[in-house]
C-alpha positions as protocol buffer text, in pm:
chain_id: "A"
residue {
  index: 1
  type: MET
  ca { x: 0 y: 0 z: 0 }
}
residue {
  index: 2
  type: THR
  ca { x: 125 y: 351 z: -80 }
}
residue {
  index: 3
  type: MET
  ca { x: 100 y: 646 z: 157 }
}
residue {
  index: 4
  type: VAL
  ca { x: -72 y: 954 z: 10 }
}
residue {
  index: 5
  type: SER
  ca { x: -75 y: 1280 z: 202 }
}
residue {
  index: 6
  type: PHE
  ca { x: -281 y: 1591 z: 127 }
}
residue {
  index: 7
  type: ARG
  ca { x: -435 y: 1891 z: 298 }
}
residue {
  index: 8
  type: VAL
  ca { x: -804 y: 1967 z: 352 }
}
residue {
  index: 9
  type: ASP
  ca { x: -995 y: 2257 z: 502 }
}
residue {
  index: 10
  type: ASP
  ca { x: -1052 y: 2248 z: 877 }
}
residue {
  index: 11
  type: ALA
  ca { x: -1428 y: 2209 z: 823 }
}
residue {
  index: 12
  type: GLU
  ca { x: -1375 y: 1908 z: 596 }
}
residue {
  index: 13
  type: ALA
  ca { x: -1133 y: 1755 z: 847 }
}
residue {
  index: 14
  type: ALA
  ca { x: -1395 y: 1795 z: 1120 }
}
residue {
  index: 15
  type: GLN
  ca { x: -1659 y: 1631 z: 901 }
}
residue {
  index: 16
  type: LEU
  ca { x: -1418 y: 1350 z: 823 }
}
residue {
  index: 17
  type: GLN
  ca { x: -1350 y: 1292 z: 1192 }
}
residue {
  index: 18
  type: ALA
  ca { x: -1723 y: 1303 z: 1273 }
}
residue {
  index: 19
  type: TRP
  ca { x: -1802 y: 1041 z: 1007 }
}
residue {
  index: 20
  type: SER
  ca { x: -1508 y: 830 z: 1118 }
}
residue {
  index: 21
  type: ASP
  ca { x: -1636 y: 837 z: 1478 }
}
residue {
  index: 22
  type: ARG
  ca { x: -1992 y: 767 z: 1368 }
}
residue {
  index: 23
  type: LEU
  ca { x: -1889 y: 470 z: 1153 }
}
residue {
  index: 24
  type: GLY
  ca { x: -1636 y: 339 z: 1404 }
}
residue {
  index: 25
  type: VAL
  ca { x: -1350 y: 326 z: 1152 }
}
residue {
  index: 26
  type: ASP
  ca { x: -1024 y: 513 z: 1104 }
}
residue {
  index: 27
  type: ARG
  ca { x: -1026 y: 836 z: 906 }
}
residue {
  index: 28
  type: SER
  ca { x: -797 y: 676 z: 651 }
}
residue {
  index: 29
  type: GLU
  ca { x: -1059 y: 407 z: 587 }
}
residue {
  index: 30
  type: VAL
  ca { x: -1322 y: 674 z: 513 }
}
residue {
  index: 31
  type: ILE
  ca { x: -1077 y: 848 z: 281 }
}
residue {
  index: 32
  type: ARG
  ca { x: -978 y: 523 z: 104 }
}
residue {
  index: 33
  type: GLU
  ca { x: -1343 y: 437 z: 41 }
}
residue {
  index: 34
  type: ALA
  ca { x: -1417 y: 788 z: -88 }
}
residue {
  index: 35
  type: VAL
  ca { x: -1118 y: 778 z: -324 }
}
residue {
  index: 36
  type: ARG
  ca { x: -1211 y: 429 z: -444 }
}
residue {
  index: 37
  type: LYS
  ca { x: -1570 y: 535 z: -519 }
}
residue {
  index: 38
  type: HIS
  ca { x: -1459 y: 853 z: -694 }
}
residue {
  index: 39
  type: LEU
  ca { x: -1208 y: 666 z: -911 }
}
residue {
  index: 40
  type: ASN
  ca { x: -1475 y: 409 z: -1002 }
}
residue {
  index: 41
  type: ARG
  ca { x: -1712 y: 692 z: -1102 }
}
residue {
  index: 42
  type: LEU
  ca { x: -1444 y: 855 z: -1317 }
}
residue {
  index: 43
  type: ALA
  ca { x: -1366 y: 521 z: -1482 }
}
residue {
  index: 44
  type: GLY
  ca { x: -1737 y: 472 z: -1553 }
}
residue {
  index: 45
  type: GLU
  ca { x: -1759 y: 813 z: -1715 }
}
residue {
  index: 46
  type: GLN
  ca { x: -1459 y: 728 z: -1930 }
}
residue {
  index: 47
  type: ASP
  ca { x: -1617 y: 396 z: -2027 }
}
residue {
  index: 48
  type: ALA
  ca { x: -1938 y: 577 z: -2127 }
}
residue {
  index: 49
  type: SER
  ca { x: -1752 y: 814 z: -2357 }
}
residue {
  index: 50
  type: LYS
  ca { x: -1568 y: 519 z: -2513 }
}
residue {
  index: 51
  type: TRP
  ca { x: -1904 y: 349 z: -2584 }
}
residue {
  index: 52
  type: GLU
  ca { x: -2036 y: 666 z: -2743 }
}
residue {
  index: 53
  type: GLY
  ca { x: -1729 y: 682 z: -2968 }
}
residue {
  index: 54
  type: HIS
  ca { x: -1748 y: 314 z: -3061 }
}
residue {
  index: 55
  type: PRO
  ca { x: -2109 y: 191 z: -3057 }
}
residue {
  index: 56
  type: LEU
  ca { x: -2190 y: -178 z: -3073 }
}
residue {
  index: 57
  type: GLU
  ca { x: -2175 y: -349 z: -3410 }
}
residue {
  index: 58
  type: GLU
  ca { x: -2474 y: -540 z: -3545 }
}
residue {
  index: 59
  type: GLY
  ca { x: -2344 y: -875 z: -3423 }
}
residue {
  index: 60
  type: GLU
  ca { x: -2274 y: -742 z: -3075 }
}
residue {
  index: 61
  type: SER
  ca { x: -2626 y: -607 z: -3037 }
}
residue {
  index: 62
  type: ALA
  ca { x: -2803 y: -909 z: -3188 }
}
residue {
  index: 63
  type: LEU
  ca { x: -2942 y: -1024 z: -2853 }
}
residue {
  index: 64
  type: SER
  ca { x: -3072 y: -684 z: -2741 }
}
residue {
  index: 65
  type: SER
  ca { x: -3416 y: -756 z: -2886 }
}
residue {
  index: 66
  type: VAL
  ca { x: -3443 y: -1062 z: -2659 }
}
residue {
  index: 67
  type: ALA
  ca { x: -3459 y: -829 z: -2358 }
}
residue {
  index: 68
  type: GLU
  ca { x: -3784 y: -688 z: -2494 }
}
residue {
  index: 69
  type: TRP
  ca { x: -3956 y: -1029 z: -2505 }
}
residue {
  index: 70
  type: GLY
  ca { x: -4043 y: -1036 z: -2136 }
}
residue {
  index: 71
  type: PRO
  ca { x: -4129 y: -1361 z: -1960 }
}
residue {
  index: 72
  type: ALA
  ca { x: -4218 y: -1656 z: -2184 }
}
residue {
  index: 73
  type: GLU
  ca { x: -4518 y: -1747 z: -1971 }
}
residue {
  index: 74
  type: ASP
  ca { x: -4716 y: -1584 z: -1694 }
}
residue {
  index: 75
  type: TRP
  ca { x: -4626 y: -1769 z: -1374 }
}
residue {
  index: 76
  type: SER
  ca { x: -4782 y: -1515 z: -1136 }
}
residue {
  index: 77
  type: ASP
  ca { x: -5065 y: -1753 z: -1045 }
}
residue {
  index: 78
  type: TRP
  ca { x: -4806 y: -2001 z: -913 }
}
residue {
  index: 79
  type: GLY
  ca { x: -4718 y: -1774 z: -620 }
}
residue {
  index: 80
  type: ASP
  ca { x: -4916 y: -1990 z: -377 }
}
residue {
  index: 81
  type: ALA
  ca { x: -4804 y: -2329 z: -520 }
}
residue {
  index: 82
  type: ALA
  ca { x: -4553 y: -2392 z: -241 }
}
residue {
  index: 83
  type: ARG
  ca { x: -4817 y: -2369 z: 31 }
}
């Protein structure tokens, strides 16, 4: 693991400490989770722009119409069959 050090405003540091106390974890754990979530969001945004630049080809989207079929049969009346 690599150590990363940075400065934050006093108000943000107080909020960080309050959340750390509330959650019962170290401040560094709260920071690690926040960084991880932010990096995942940025990666998702980058993935979305890649998809926009390179849409699916016909063969790759061949099964998309299957999603519109819905259930093959209506099994809702079987909800009480296990009783």
